[in-house]
Every structure is written in C-alpha cells, then in structure tokens.
C-alpha positions in Angstrom: 2.4 -1.3 -38.8 3.5 -3.3 -35.6 1.7 -6.6 -35.3 1.9 -8.3 -31.7 1.7 -12.3 -31.0 0.6 -12.8 -27.2 2.9 -15.9 -26.1 0.8 -17.0 -22.9 -0.8 -20.0 -24.2 0.8 -23.7 -24.6 3.7 -23.5 -21.7 4.8 -26.2 -19.9 6.9 -26.5 -16.9 9.5 -29.3 -16.6 9.6 -31.1 -13.5 11.9 -34.0 -13.3 11.3 -36.2 -16.3 7.4 -34.6 -16.6 6.2 -31.7 -18.3 3.2 -30.0 -16.2 0.9 -27.5 -17.7 2.1 -24.0 -17.0 0.3 -20.9 -16.5 1.9 -17.3 -18.4 1.7 -15.1 -16.5 2.5 -17.0 -13.4 5.2 -19.1 -11.3 6.6 -22.2 -10.4 4.4 -22.5 -7.1 1.2 -21.6 -8.9 2.0 -24.2 -11.4 2.8 -26.6 -9.0 -0.3 -26.0 -6.8 -2.4 -26.4 -9.7 -0.7 -30.2 -10.6 -1.3 -30.8 -7.1 2.3 -31.6 -6.7 2.8 -29.2 -3.6 0.0 -28.5 -1.0 -1.1 -24.8 -0.7 1.7 -23.1 1.3 -0.9 -20.6 2.6 -2.7 -23.3 4.9 -1.7 -25.2 7.9 2.4 -24.9 8.0 2.6 -26.3 4.7 4.7 -23.0 3.7 7.7 -25.5 5.2 6.8 -27.7 3.2 7.3 -26.4 0.3 10.8 -24.4 0.9 12.4 -26.6 -1.5 10.5 -25.2 -4.4 13.0 -21.8 -4.4 16.0 -23.8 -3.8 16.5 -25.8 -7.1 16.3 -24.8 -11.1 13.4 -24.8 -13.0 12.6 -24.5 -16.9 9.6 -23.2 -18.7 9.4 -24.2 -22.9 7.1 -24.1 -25.2 7.0 -24.1 -29.6 6.9 -21.2 -31.3 5.7 -21.3 -35.2 4.4 -17.9 -35.9 6.1 -16.5 -39.0 6.1 -12.7 -39.8 6.8 -10.4 -43.0 8.0 -7.7 -41.3 11.8 -6.9 -41.1 12.3 -7.7 -37.4 10.8 -10.0 -34.3 11.6 -9.1 -30.9 10.9 -11.3 -28.2 9.5 -9.2 -25.1 9.5 -10.4 -21.5 7.5 -8.0 -19.3 8.6 -9.8 -16.6 11.2 -12.9 -15.7 11.4 -13.9 -12.0 14.2 -13.7 -12.0 18.0 -15.7 -13.3 16.8 -16.7 -16.8 18.6 -18.2 -19.5 16.4 -17.8 -23.2 17.3 -20.2 -26.0 15.0 -20.1 -29.0 15.3 -22.8 -32.0 18.7 -23.8 -29.6 20.1 -20.3 -30.0 20.8 -18.8 -26.7 19.4 -14.8 -27.1 20.4 -13.9 -23.7 20.4 -14.1 -20.0 18.6 -12.2 -17.1 19.1 -11.5 -13.6 16.1 -8.6 -12.8 12.7 -9.3 -11.7 11.9 -5.6 -12.0 12.9 -5.0 -16.1 11.1 -5.7 -19.3 14.0 -7.5 -21.4 13.8 -7.7 -25.2 15.5 -10.1 -27.6 16.1 -10.0 -31.6 14.1 -13.2 -32.8 14.2 -12.5 -36.2 13.4 -15.7 -38.2 13.4 -17.9 -35.5 10.5 -20.6 -34.8 10.5 -24.0 -33.1 11.4 -24.3 -29.0 11.3 -21.4 -26.7 13.1 -22.4 -23.5 13.1 -20.3 -20.3 15.6 -21.8 -17.7 15.6 -20.2 -14.2 18.2 -20.6 -11.7 17.4 -20.7 -8.3 17.3 -17.6 -6.7 19.3 -18.5 -3.8 22.1 -19.3 -5.8 22.1 -16.1 -8.2 22.2 -14.1 -5.0 25.1 -16.5 -3.5 26.8 -15.9 -6.4 26.7 -12.3 -6.2 27.4 -12.2 -2.8 30.7 -13.9 -3.6 31.4 -11.3 -5.8 30.4 -7.7 -3.8 31.0 -9.2 -0.3 28.5 -9.7 3.0 26.2 -6.9 4.0 24.0 -6.6 6.8 20.1 -6.6 6.5 17.4 -7.6 8.9 16.6 -11.0 8.0 18.7 -13.9 7.5 18.1 -14.1 3.4 20.4 -13.1 1.0 17.6 -10.7 -0.5 19.8 -7.6 -1.3 22.0 -9.6 -4.0 19.4 -10.4 -6.4 17.0 -7.7 -7.9 13.7 -9.8 -7.0 10.9 -8.8 -4.7 12.5 -8.7 -1.5 9.7 -9.8 0.8 9.3 -13.6 -1.4 12.3 -14.2 1.0 10.1 -13.6 3.9 9.2 -10.6 6.1 7.6 -9.9 9.7 4.3 -10.5 8.2 5.0 -12.6 5.0 6.2 -16.1 4.3 9.2 -17.4 2.9 8.2 -18.7 -0.8 11.2 -18.1 -2.9 9.4 -17.7 -6.7 10.9 -18.2 -10.2 8.7 -17.9 -13.3 7.1 -15.8 -16.6 5.6 -13.8 -13.8 4.3 -11.1 -16.3 3.5 -11.1 -20.5 5.5 -12.2 -22.8 5.2 -11.6 -27.1 6.5 -11.4 -30.2 6.6 -7.8 -31.6 7.1 -7.9 -35.2 7.8 -4.6 -37.3 9.6 -2.7 -40.0 11.6 0.2 -40.5 11.3 1.6 -37.1 9.1 1.5 -33.6 8.7 3.3 -30.6 11.3 2.7 -28.4 10.6 5.4 -25.3 8.1 7.8 -25.1 8.3 10.0 -22.2 5.3 12.6 -21.2 6.1 15.6 -19.2 2.9 16.8 -18.0 2.7 20.3 -16.3 -0.2 22.9 -15.7 -0.4 26.6 -15.7 -3.3 28.6 -14.9 -5.4 27.8 -17.8 -2.9 26.3 -19.8 -1.9 22.6 -20.1 1.0 21.5 -21.4 2.8 17.9 -22.8 6.4 17.5 -23.6 6.8 14.3 -25.2 10.3 13.2 -25.7 10.6 9.9 -27.8 13.4 7.6 -28.9 12.7 5.1 -31.8 14.7 2.2 -32.8 15.1 1.6 -36.5 16.1 -1.3 -38.7 18.8 -1.4 -41.2 17.2 -0.8 -43.9 15.2 2.3 -42.0 18.2 3.7 -41.2 18.0 6.4 -44.0 13.6 6.9 -43.6 12.3 10.0 -43.4 10.1 9.3 -39.9 7.8 12.0 -38.6 5.5 11.7 -35.2 2.2 13.0 -34.3 0.6 13.4 -31.3 -3.2 14.5 -29.8 -4.4 15.2 -26.6 -7.4 17.3 -25.3 -8.0 18.7 -28.8 -4.4 19.9 -29.6 -2.6 18.0 -31.9 1.1 18.3 -33.5 3.5 16.7 -35.8 7.0 17.0 -36.0 10.1 15.2 -38.4 12.5 13.4 -36.6 16.2 14.4 -36.3 18.0 10.9 -35.8 16.2 9.0 -33.5 14.7 11.7 -31.4 12.2 13.8 -31.2 10.2 16.2 -28.8 6.3 17.3 -29.5 4.9 19.8 -27.6 0.9 20.5 -26.7 -0.8 22.8 -25.1 -4.1 22.3 -24.2 -6.4 25.2 -23.5 -8.3 25.4 -20.3 -7.9 21.6 -19.6 -9.6 20.1 -16.1 -7.1 19.5 -13.0 -6.6 16.2 -11.7 -7.1 16.5 -8.1 -6.4 13.7 -5.3 -9.6 12.4 -3.9 -11.8 14.7 -1.7 -10.1 17.9 -3.3 -11.8 17.8 -6.8 -12.1 15.6 -10.1 -10.0 13.4 -11.8 -10.5 14.4 -15.4 -8.5 12.0 -17.6 -7.1 12.8 -21.3 -6.3 10.5 -24.1 -2.7 11.0 -25.4 -1.7 9.0 -28.4 1.4 8.9 -30.3 2.1 8.0 -33.8 5.0 6.7 -35.8 5.0 7.4 -39.5 7.2 7.1 -42.7 6.2 7.7 -46.0 3.7 4.6 -45.9 1.9 5.4 -43.2 1.6 4.6 -39.6 4.6 2.1 -38.1 4.0 2.2 -34.5 1.3 3.8 -31.8 1.7 4.6 -28.1 -1.7 5.3 -26.0 -1.7 6.4 -22.5 -4.6 8.6 -20.4 -2.8 11.5 -18.5 -3.8 14.0 -16.1 -3.3 18.1 -15.8 -1.8 18.7 -12.5 1.0 20.2 -10.3 2.8 18.5 -7.4 5.7 19.3 -5.4 7.0 19.1 -2.2 7.1 21.9 0.4 10.4 20.7 2.6 11.0 24.6 4.0 12.7 24.6 7.4 10.5 26.6 9.9 10.0 27.2 14.0 9.3 23.6 14.1 12.1 22.1 12.0 12.1 20.8 8.6 8.5 20.6 6.9 7.2 17.5 4.2 4.0 18.5 2.8 2.4 17.7 -0.3 1.4 20.6 -2.4 -1.3 19.8 -5.4 -2.1 22.4 -7.7 -0.9 25.2 -5.1 -3.1 23.5 -2.4 -1.4 22.0 0.5 -2.4 18.4 1.6 -2.4 16.5 4.5 -2.1 13.1 3.4 -4.7 10.4 4.6 -2.4 7.4 3.7 -1.8 3.5 3.7 1.5 1.4 3.0 0.9 -0.9 0.3 2.8 -4.6 0.0 2.4 -6.7 -2.6 -1.3 -8.2 -2.2 -0.1 -11.5 -2.9 3.1 -13.7 -2.2 2.8 -14.6 -5.5 2.1 -11.5 -8.0 0.9 -12.9 -11.0 -2.5 -14.0 -9.4 -3.2 -10.2 -8.7 -5.6 -9.0 -11.6 -7.3 -5.9 -12.6 -10.2 -6.7 -10.6 -8.6 -7.5 -7.4 -6.3 -3.9 -7.9 -9.6 -2.3 -8.2 -11.0 -3.8 -5.6 -8.5 -3.5 -2.9 -7.9 0.3 -4.0 -11.7 0.6 -4.0 -11.4 -0.4 -0.3 -8.7 1.9 0.3 -11.0 4.7 -1.1 -13.9 3.8 1.0 -11.8 4.3 4.4 -11.4 8.1 3.2 -7.5 7.1 1.9 -6.3 9.7 -0.3 -2.4 8.3 -0.8 -1.1 4.8 -1.4 2.6 4.4 -0.7 4.1 1.2 -2.7 6.7 0.2 -0.2 10.5 -0.7 -1.2 10.6 -4.3 -0.9 7.7 -5.3 -3.1 7.4 -4.6 -7.0 6.5 -1.8 -9.2 3.1 -2.7 -9.8 1.3 -3.5 -12.7 -0.4 -0.5 -14.9 -4.0 -1.8 -13.5 -3.0 -0.9 -9.9 -2.1 3.0 -11.3 -4.8 3.2 -13.7 -7.3 2.6 -10.9 -5.0 5.1 -8.7 -5.6 7.7 -11.4 -9.4 7.2 -11.8 -9.8 7.2 -7.8 -8.0 9.8 -7.1 -5.1 8.1 -5.0 -2.0 9.6 -4.8 1.0 7.3 -5.3 4.4 7.4 -3.3 6.3 5.3 -5.0 9.4 3.5 -3.6 12.5 2.2 -5.6 13.2 -1.1 -4.4 15.0 -1.2 -1.7 14.2 -2.1 2.0 16.0 -2.9 5.3 19.5 -3.8 4.0 22.9 -2.3 3.2 23.1 -2.9 -0.3 26.1 -3.5 -2.7 26.9 -0.6 -5.5 29.5 -2.9 -7.2 28.6 -4.5 -10.7 26.7 -6.5 -11.4 24.2 -5.2 -9.4 24.8 -1.2 -10.0 24.4 -1.7 -14.1 20.9 -3.3 -13.4 19.5 -1.2 -10.5 20.1 1.9 -13.1 18.6 0.1 -16.5 15.7 -1.0 -13.6 15.1 2.7 -12.1 15.1 3.7 -16.2 12.7 1.3 -17.2 10.0 2.3 -14.4 10.0 5.9 -14.3 9.7 5.9 -18.0 6.7 3.3 -17.7 5.4 4.8 -14.7 5.6 8.8 -15.5 2.2 9.4 -17.3 0.1 8.6 -14.5 -1.3 11.4 -12.7 -1.5 10.1 -9.5 1.8 9.4 -9.1 3.2 12.1 -7.0 6.8 11.0 -5.0 9.5 9.1 -5.8 11.2 7.4 -2.7 14.9 6.0 -2.6 14.4 3.4 -0.1 12.6 1.9 2.6 14.9 2.7 6.3 18.2 2.2 4.9 19.3 5.4 5.5 18.1 5.2 9.4 19.4 1.6 9.4 23.0 2.8 8.5 22.9 5.0 11.5 20.9 3.2 14.3 21.2 -0.6 13.1 25.1 -1.0 13.9 25.7 -1.1 10.5 28.3 1.9 10.3 31.3 -0.1 12.1 30.9 -3.4 10.0 30.6 -2.1 6.6 33.8 -0.1 7.4 34.0 1.7 3.9 32.4 -0.6 1.7 29.3 0.7 -0.2 26.3 0.1 1.3 23.5 1.9 -1.1 24.0 5.6 -0.2 25.4 6.0 -3.8 22.1 4.8 -5.2 19.6 7.0 -2.9 21.7 10.2 -3.2 23.4 9.9 -6.6 22.2 7.4 -9.2 18.3 7.8 -8.1 17.9 11.7 -7.8 20.1 11.8 -10.9 17.6 9.3 -12.9 14.5 11.3 -11.8 15.9 14.4 -12.6 16.9 13.3 -16.3 13.6 11.5 -17.1 10.9 12.9 -15.1 11.4 16.6 -13.6 8.2 17.5 -12.8 7.9 15.0 -9.6 9.6 15.3 -6.5 12.3 12.9 -5.6 13.2 11.9 -1.4 16.5 9.9 -0.4 14.6 7.6 1.6 11.8 6.9 4.1 12.4 8.1 6.9 14.6 11.0 5.8 15.2 14.1 7.3 16.9 15.8 4.4 20.3 15.7 5.0 22.9 14.1 7.1 22.9 17.2 9.3 19.7 15.5 11.4 19.3 11.8 12.3 17.3 10.4 9.2 14.5 9.2 11.3 14.2 13.2 13.2 10.2 13.4 14.1 11.1 17.2 13.7 12.6 17.1 10.0 11.2 15.3 7.0 9.7 11.9 7.3 9.5 9.7 10.3 8.8 6.4 10.9 7.2 5.7 14.4 7.7 2.1 16.1 8.9 2.2 19.1 5.3 2.8 20.2 4.2 -0.6 18.8 7.3 -2.3 19.9 7.6 -1.4 23.6 5.3 1.4 24.7 1.5 2.2 24.9 -0.3 3.7 21.9 -1.1 6.7 24.5 2.9 7.5 23.7 1.5 8.5 20.0 0.9 11.8 21.5 4.6 12.4 22.7 5.1 14.0 19.6 4.2 16.0 16.3 6.4 14.5 13.7 6.4 16.8 10.6 5.2 13.5 8.3 4.6 9.9 9.6 5.0 7.7 6.7 5.0 4.4 8.8 3.2 3.5 12.1 0.8 0.8 12.9 -0.3 -1.9 15.4 -1.1 -5.8 14.5 -4.4 -7.9 14.5 -4.9 -11.1 13.8 -7.2 -11.8 10.3 -11.1 -12.3 10.8 -12.3 -15.2 12.3 -13.1 -16.8 8.8 -10.0 -16.3 7.0 -8.1 -18.0 10.4 -10.6 -20.8 9.7 -9.7 -21.3 6.0 -6.0 -20.7 7.1 -6.2 -23.5 9.5 -8.6 -26.3 8.5 -8.9 -28.8 11.5 -7.2 -26.6 14.4 -9.1 -25.0 16.6 -7.6 -21.6 16.8 -6.0 -20.5 19.9 -3.8 -17.3 20.6 -0.6 -19.8 20.7 -1.9 -22.6 18.9 0.8 -24.1 16.1 -0.9 -22.7 13.3 -1.6 -19.2 14.5 1.9 -19.4 16.1 3.2 -20.1 12.5 1.0 -17.3 10.6 2.6 -15.1 13.1 6.0 -13.8 11.9 6.8 -10.4 14.0 9.4 -10.9 16.5 7.5 -11.2 19.8 4.6 -10.6 18.0 1.9 -12.3 19.9 3.9 -11.2 22.9 3.3 -7.5 22.0 -0.1 -8.2 21.2 -0.8 -9.4 24.6 1.1 -6.2 26.3 -1.3 -4.3 24.2 -4.2 -5.7 25.8 -3.2 -6.1 29.1 -2.2 -2.3 29.4 -6.2 -1.8 28.9 -8.2 -5.1 29.6 -8.2 -7.8 31.8 -6.5 -10.9 30.3 -9.1 -12.8 28.4 -8.0 -16.0 30.1 -7.7 -18.4 27.6 -11.2 -17.1 26.2 -9.9 -16.9 22.8 -12.7 -15.1 21.3 -12.5 -12.5 23.4 -8.8 -12.5 22.8 -9.5 -11.9 19.0 -11.9 -9.6 19.6 -9.7 -7.4 21.9 -6.6 -7.8 19.4 -8.6 -6.1 17.1 -9.9 -3.7 18.7 -6.5 -2.5 20.5 -5.5 -2.3 16.7 -8.2 0.6 15.6 -7.6 2.5 19.1 -4.1 2.7 18.8 -4.2 3.6 15.1 -6.9 6.2 15.4 -4.9 7.4 18.7 -2.0 8.6 16.5 -4.3 9.6 13.4 -6.1 11.7 15.6 -3.3 13.3 17.4 -1.5 14.3 14.4 -4.1 15.4 12.3 -4.8 17.9 15.4 -1.6 19.3 14.7 -2.1 20.3 10.8 -0.2 22.0 9.1 2.8 21.2 11.3 1.8 17.3 11.0 1.3 16.9 7.2 0.6 13.3 6.6 0.0 10.2 8.2 0.8 6.7 6.2 -0.4 3.6 8.1 1.5 0.0 8.1 -0.4 -1.2 6.2 -3.3 -1.6 3.7 -3.8 -5.1 2.7 -1.6 -8.4 3.2 -0.4 -11.1 0.9 -1.7 -14.0 3.0 -3.6 -15.3 5.7 -1.3 -13.8 8.9 -1.5 -11.7 12.0 -0.3 -8.2 10.7 -0.7 -4.4 10.8 -3.0 -4.7 8.0 -6.6 -2.9 7.7 -7.5 -5.6 5.2 -6.4 -9.2 5.7 -5.2 -11.9 3.5 -8.5 -12.9 2.1 -9.3 -9.1 1.5 -11.9 -9.2 4.7 -11.6 -5.6 6.4 -10.8 -5.9 10.0 -12.2 -3.6 12.6 -9.3 -0.9 11.5 -10.6 -0.2 8.3 -13.9 1.1 9.5 -11.9 3.4 12.2 -9.7 4.4 9.1 -13.0 5.5 7.3 -14.0 7.5 10.4 -10.8 9.0 11.5 -9.7 9.9 7.6 -13.1 11.8 7.4 -12.9 15.3 6.0 -14.6 16.4 9.3 -13.5 14.8 12.4 -13.6 15.6 16.3 -11.1 14.4 18.6 -10.6 15.0 22.5 -7.1 14.1 23.9 -5.2 15.1 26.9 -3.4 18.5 27.2 -0.3 17.7 27.0 2.1 14.2 27.2 1.0 11.4 29.5 -2.8 9.8 29.9 -4.6 12.8 31.0 -5.1 11.8 34.4 -5.2 15.1 36.4 -4.9 17.3 33.7 -6.7 19.0 30.7 -8.4 17.8 27.5 -8.5 19.2 24.7 -11.2 19.4 21.7 -9.8 19.5 18.4 -12.2 20.1 15.4 -10.8 19.0 12.2 -12.4 20.4 8.8 -10.1 19.1 5.8 -13.0 19.8 3.3 -13.2 22.8 0.8 -15.8 24.5 2.9 -15.7 26.3 6.0 -17.6 24.1 8.9 -20.1 26.0 11.2 -21.3 23.7 14.2 -22.6 23.2 17.3 -20.1 21.0 19.8 -21.8 19.5 22.1 -19.9 18.4 25.3 -21.5 15.7 27.7 -20.1 14.8 31.0 -21.6 11.4 31.3 -21.6 8.7 33.9 -21.2 5.0 33.4 -25.0 4.5 34.4 -26.1 7.1 31.5 -26.3 10.3 34.0 -25.7 13.8 32.7 -23.4 15.1 35.2 -23.1 18.4 33.0 -23.1 20.0 29.3 -22.1 22.7 27.5 -22.9 23.7 23.7 -20.1 25.3 22.0 -20.4 27.1 18.9 -17.3 26.6 16.4 -16.4 27.6 13.0 -13.2 26.2 11.2 -12.2 27.4 8.3 -11.4 25.1 5.4 -8.6 22.6 5.7 -8.4 23.6 9.1 -7.7 22.2 12.8 -9.7 24.3 15.7 -8.3 23.4 19.2 -10.3 24.6 22.3 -9.7 23.7 25.9 -12.5 21.4 27.6 -14.0 23.5 30.5 -12.6 21.9 33.6 -15.7 21.7 35.2 -16.5 18.9 32.5 -13.3 17.2 32.4 -14.0 13.6 34.5 -10.1 13.6 35.8 -9.2 10.4 36.9 -12.8 9.1 37.8 -13.9 5.4 37.0 -17.1 6.3 36.9 -17.4 9.3 34.0 -16.3 9.9 30.8 -16.8 13.1 28.4 -18.3 12.8 25.2 -18.4 15.7 22.2 -21.3 15.4 19.4 -21.8 17.1 16.7 -23.7 16.6 13.2 -23.7 12.8 13.9 -19.8 12.8 14.8 -18.9 11.5 18.1 -15.6 11.5 20.1 -15.6 10.2 23.4 -12.7 10.3 26.4 -12.4 7.6 29.3 -9.6 9.2 31.9 -8.7 6.0 33.1 -7.8 2.5 31.6 -11.0 0.2 30.4 -9.8 -2.4 33.3 -10.1 0.3 36.0 -13.7 1.7 34.9 -16.6 1.0 36.5 -18.7 -0.4 33.4 -22.1 -1.4 34.1 -22.8 -5.3 32.4 -24.0 -4.2 28.9 -27.5 -4.4 27.9 -29.2 -3.9 24.7 -31.9 -5.5 22.2 -31.1 -7.2 18.9 -33.6 -7.2 16.0 -33.1 -8.6 12.3 -35.0 -7.0 9.3 -34.6 -7.2 5.8 -32.6 -4.3 4.4 -34.6 -1.5 2.4 -33.2 -2.8 -1.0 -33.6 -6.2 -0.6 -31.2 -8.5 -2.3 -31.1 -10.9 0.6 -29.0 -8.6 2.6 -30.4 -7.7 6.5 -30.1 -4.8 8.7 -29.3 -5.5 12.8 -30.6 -3.0 14.8 -29.1 -2.6 18.1 -30.8 -0.5 21.2 -28.7 -0.2 24.1 -30.1 0.1 27.6 -26.6 0.5 29.2 -23.5 2.1 27.8 -22.0 -0.1 25.3 -18.5 0.8 24.6 -16.8 -0.5 21.6 -19.9 -2.7 20.3 -18.6 -5.0 17.2 -20.3 -7.1 14.8 -18.2 -10.1 13.4 -20.1 -10.7 10.2 -18.0 -13.3 8.9 -18.8 -15.2 12.1 -22.5 -15.3 10.5 -21.3 -16.5 7.0 -17.7 -16.4 5.5 -19.1 -14.4 2.7 -20.8 -11.6 5.1 -19.6 -8.1 5.5 -21.1 -5.6 7.6 -21.2 -2.0 6.8 -19.6 -0.5 10.3 -17.3 -1.3 12.7 -16.8 -0.4 16.1 -19.7 2.0 17.7 -20.2 3.4 21.0 -23.6 3.5 22.4 -25.3 5.7 25.4 -28.4 4.5 26.7 -31.6 4.6 24.6 -29.3 5.0 21.7 -29.7 2.7 18.4 -27.3 1.7 15.6 -28.2 0.0 12.7 -25.8 -2.3 10.9 -26.2 -3.7 7.4 -24.8 -7.0 6.8 -24.7 -8.4 2.7 -24.2 -11.8 2.2 -25.3 -13.5 5.3 -28.7 -15.2 4.2 -31.3 -15.7 6.8 -29.9 -15.2 10.6 -31.8 -14.8 13.5 -31.5 -12.2 16.3 -29.5 -14.8 18.8 -27.1 -15.7 15.3 -26.1 -12.0 15.7 -26.0 -11.7 19.4 -23.1 -14.6 19.1 -21.1 -12.3 16.6 -21.8 -9.6 18.7 -18.6 -8.2 21.2 -18.5 -5.2 23.3 -16.1 -3.7 25.9 -17.9 -4.1 29.1 -18.9 -7.9 28.4 -17.3 -9.8 32.1 
C-alpha cells in the first residue's frame, strides 16, 4: 500500500547569510514577518516598505533522511509560488513556473538536502514578456506573463505584495507496482437513479508494467470492480433512489462517500476518497423576446442566483485555514447567499473551500484564472495553461457545489471596449484559450457541467460582450459615474458583477492605522484606498443624497456604509423584481484580503459591514420592494410594489400600504391581499392616492408579516426629517453568556438606525444592521462580545439619517 511522508516540518528560509525558520505551507513574507525582519505590511503604509521582497530570489531548504522499501518515491508539491528550481541531494529534479499546478518529481533513493530556489516573479514575468511581446492590461504590473495569483501584484482593492514560497503542502509518496494517477467521477441523476462513471488512469513502475490490476469502486450502497486493460479503466455505479443535492433554500445537501481502491494480486496498492452529490445542472441560454437568457437550472428547477464574488481571503493564501474558509462561507450563507463566484484574478481554492460549499449548499461558479488583461497564447504560457486547467478540472469536479466553469474575467469585454484591438494588431490575446482550449478541456474531462467563455459574455461576437440583454453583464457605470438609482434603468439577463464601496469597520481601521486619527483623507486611509478616485466616488455618492459631513469622520464613515448598503439593495431589489427575465445577481464582493476601503460586505478583519446584514434582507426568500414605475427617480411618477417569493410554496399574505407623514401621521392606508406562486414575483401598481409624489414630508411604507419596504420620493437632504428621538435600554440577553440586548423605542421617525457594535468593543458584533422605525415602534438588537456596556455607551455607537 502507498505510504505518505509529509514534509512540512524542519524548513528554513535563506536570508542573506542567515537561515530563518520557515513555515510550510507558507510564503516569504509570512516567514520574514515571523522573524521580525519586516513590519506587518497590512498596517500603516508598510506595504511600500516591503516591496523589495518580491523583487529578489529566495531559497527554502530542509534535510530529508526518510527511506522506503517501496520501488518508487515521488516528491509532490501541491503548490509552488512560482518560478522554482528543485534540487535534492545535489541533483536537479526539475523547474516550475506555475503557482496553480501540482508538481511531481521522481525522488527514488534520494536523501539529504532538499532545496527549492525561487526566482523573483518579476524577473520570470519579464523574461516571458521578452519572448511573447507586450500585451495590454488594466494595471502597470506584468501579471499576465506568469501563472501566479494576479492580485498579488495589486488590484483596486488589494496591496502589491508579490509572494514566493511553498504555499501548499509537500510530501513524499512511496509506492510500488502502480498508483492512481487520475480519478474523474462523472456524476449524473436521472429520475430515481444516480449514476457515477469513474474514469481512472494509473501510473506503473517498471516492474509493474505487466501486473494485472483491478479497480474497485463503492458509493451509496453500490459496488463494482473491473480489471484494467492497460493503464485506464471505467467503472460504472448505479445508486437506487439517492437523495438529490440542492442549493441552499431549495432542499438538502446529502453527500455520499465515493471510494476507489487499486489492487493487484497481493492486495490494495492505492486508494482515493471523495464525497459527491447527485444532481443535474445546466445553464439555459435560450433566446427569447428579451434577448438571450442565462439561467441556472438545478435538478430541473430554474434558480434565481443570489450570489457574491469571492477574492482570495488573504493576500497570503497559505494563512487561510479550513476554519477560516468555513467561517467566511458561513457568513455568506447567513446572508442568504446561494452562489459564490471565484474570481479569475485569484486562485483555485483549497479543498476545504469546496467541501464547505458542498455542505452549505453554496453553488460555486469557478473562473479559470485570467483577469483584466490580454494574455499571450505562445509558449511557455500555453502549455502551462493547458496543464493547469487539466489539473484543476480533475481536482474539483467531484464537488457537487461546482456548477459552472467560466473562461475569464472581463477579457472579452476588454478586447472590445478598452482600446485593445488596434494595439494588439493581430497578436494573440487569450481568445484562443476562452473559445478554444478551455471549452475543449471541459468537454473532454467534465462534460456534466456547463462552460461559459467569460464574464461578462453575450454568448457570441454577434452582440457586444457586455450587452445587458444577452448573457452575463457587469454593471460598473453606476458606481463609476452615476447615482445608484440608475441601477433601475435596465434589466440585465444576469448581473455577474456590480457593487459599491465603503470603508471597513472602525475597529478594523484603528487596528490597521495605529497612531493615526482616521480621516477620509488621512495618509493611512488614502493608502488603504486602492480604487481610482475611490474617495471621490464615495463623496459623490454621499452628496447625491445627504449634506456633506463637513469633516466629521464618524458621520462620513456611517454615511459611506449606509450608501453602500442602499446602493446594492437598490440593484438587487429591482433586478429580483424582474425575475425570470433577470436570473441572478452576483455582488462584488463578499470578502477582502487585507484591511481596505472596498466593495466587500465583510471587511479584511472579518467584520461584517452593514451591507452584509442588508444582503440577508434582500436575498431572503420573501421580499417586499417599492420602486418607481419606469426609469428615473420616480418624482411625479407611479410606484410599483413587488412581492417576491423565492420559496418552494405559494405565499398568501396581506400587504399594508401606508402613506405616512414625517411626523408619523397616517395620511392614507390600504390593505391588499396578495398571492404569489412559488418561485414567482407579483408586481402591483400602488394606488395613486397613496403615492406621495415629490413630497418632502411624506413617504410610503409597505408591511407584510414582519417585512417592510419604504419609498421616499425625494433625496434625504431634501426630506424634512424630524430630529430623531428614541430611548435606549440595555439588558442581559436571554441566553446569558455575557451577551446583551439593546432595546430602542422610537418617538419619531428614525431612518436607517445603525449600531456599530465594534465601537463598543473590537470583539463585539450586532445581529442586525440598518433598521427604520416609525414613531412608537421598537427594535431589539442583540450584541455578542461587548461585555458590560451602558445605554450611554450604546448611544455613542448609534447613528441614523436624521441626525443634524
């Protein structure tokens, strides 16, 4: 039977004449940080002080003394970042130039000094650029010339920290006769039957060339065994009435153990184990009267995708543990998310990521790793890219959560709109990957899943790549140039990216900027704002709705977070109300890789922003929305009530529509009985007598079963808010444990009240975000981790719109 010897202990990093203790998995930056050679690049402006790290070569070394009686010993690296030369006992085993692949070397009989020498990623990229010629991209860094996490070279939300190191586990595999080299389970479901077709390939030693081999497979009570013909075999298993795997909100997520054993006459030689799920998935891209659709269909059920975009959770990915993956994805699930798109400028994530998604019912949209650049298709990149794609398709295909392969992020759009066509002048730029190599690999290795050439992509060059009426769409004009009300101007078929920025939580800022009093334009704040004119866009977003905060940083901080939540909610509410024409929204973005002002719902220290709580509301199965009937801000126009039911059962409810004065007076009221079929939307015109068109003293409220929607006819800065008045009491939470409940009783209209719990204690977290109260209403906010606090402490952490 195959033996495995982990090689994760006893490593050193050569730094000048010294040997520093090194962590494997890890990277140069984390090892230098642990040795106090560099300051924490996440704090202050230290990022610039450590830029030298990415521009020099580094060597990792360890001594290996393990010997084995097996015929063959392989040295296996699950991840090397990136351009490396490996020597063992003075013998060169090989070189690598791809962070995203597993590398295997024959190390039979070798002991002694193992060294991994990493060249500077900049030097490797420039050497490749010299071979292929120059290509355009969106950042002044050479990330498209090296198969490495693109965002380690910096992005509009990330620092430039160009890493090197053994970033995934390394081991010795000792084996005899044969081993399982590749296992590909093709899992399908048809009626009451689940089918698993396992395609496997073996590697043999010289003495095992003529050995008779058998392969055995078991799953869900089914078992089969076959004799290998040559080095390949196909095993087919049929499971009777397996329970189907569903996205969260649509059903359960049963998983089944699939076990493969390779045997010869003496017994087992190698084993393979994964958990699989039975389900079908396709993308309906049929043309219709609205254009060309893009709808996920799981087990025959059409799904409105409630999604978020995922970036690497740390710019040093080796620091992301299985527990951290599960925490972050649990936060996504808690926000009623059912789809996570892994963006193409990052990495193919660790197995722990996909395992958690399998269990939580989070569908995974997996980008191949190309983003915002023209990519050369010549060698040495082409061979690396094909090998990388094959590696990762085979590695990830057992996961039922994986529903879609995507060729790239924004490169097809970039070719058409970003002034690339003329400078490229016939050079390769990646189209051959997205429309040729990658779909061919997916069709060959994983035909059970859909492939799309890019995001955005209209389906063919017959339409503009980012045409909202065809396929997937990225909506960035609103954030860059417009008010968030403009999200209502169109109904894309599938919104794969859109978002709005906000700074992180105050406790995160204070940790990241020690000794600096934060201000919107303080040196540290500006350094932790990577977007082009990011603060200008934040300020313009505020100014369209509110009076400028006049240097009041606390107020600015609250308003930016409020506008972020409102902006994203405006888009989602509008697009959800147009289901099934629009079949999904994928918010940019769920998470951050360091403390930064960004589009994330969860900041770089893992603290939820108000947006996270707002996603929980707007992604819930049942939702009320009020919005103008047609384009524009709705002044003088009608208002539509949309009653959205994404649950599996009909929703029969009474909706109370109230025309309400700023002083709390009820100026009009109507109760409507509404029945909404499962997975459906009902849109109703609000009676003209209830629409406070253009009023600065009235607004519209819709209530049903604890759900609420409001519609204010003018911007906040034009509305005549009363001075907010409310009482605050603090009491122990019923469950004890040191947690508390904050009870707020409103005496006036209190709009978008927010308790920033981290201002009470950096470890504190509130269980809800923005809440609007009418006079006489009460809100209860649970807080974990704050210790003893008074009502005055809480008041200092409360913000709302009407405060002068």
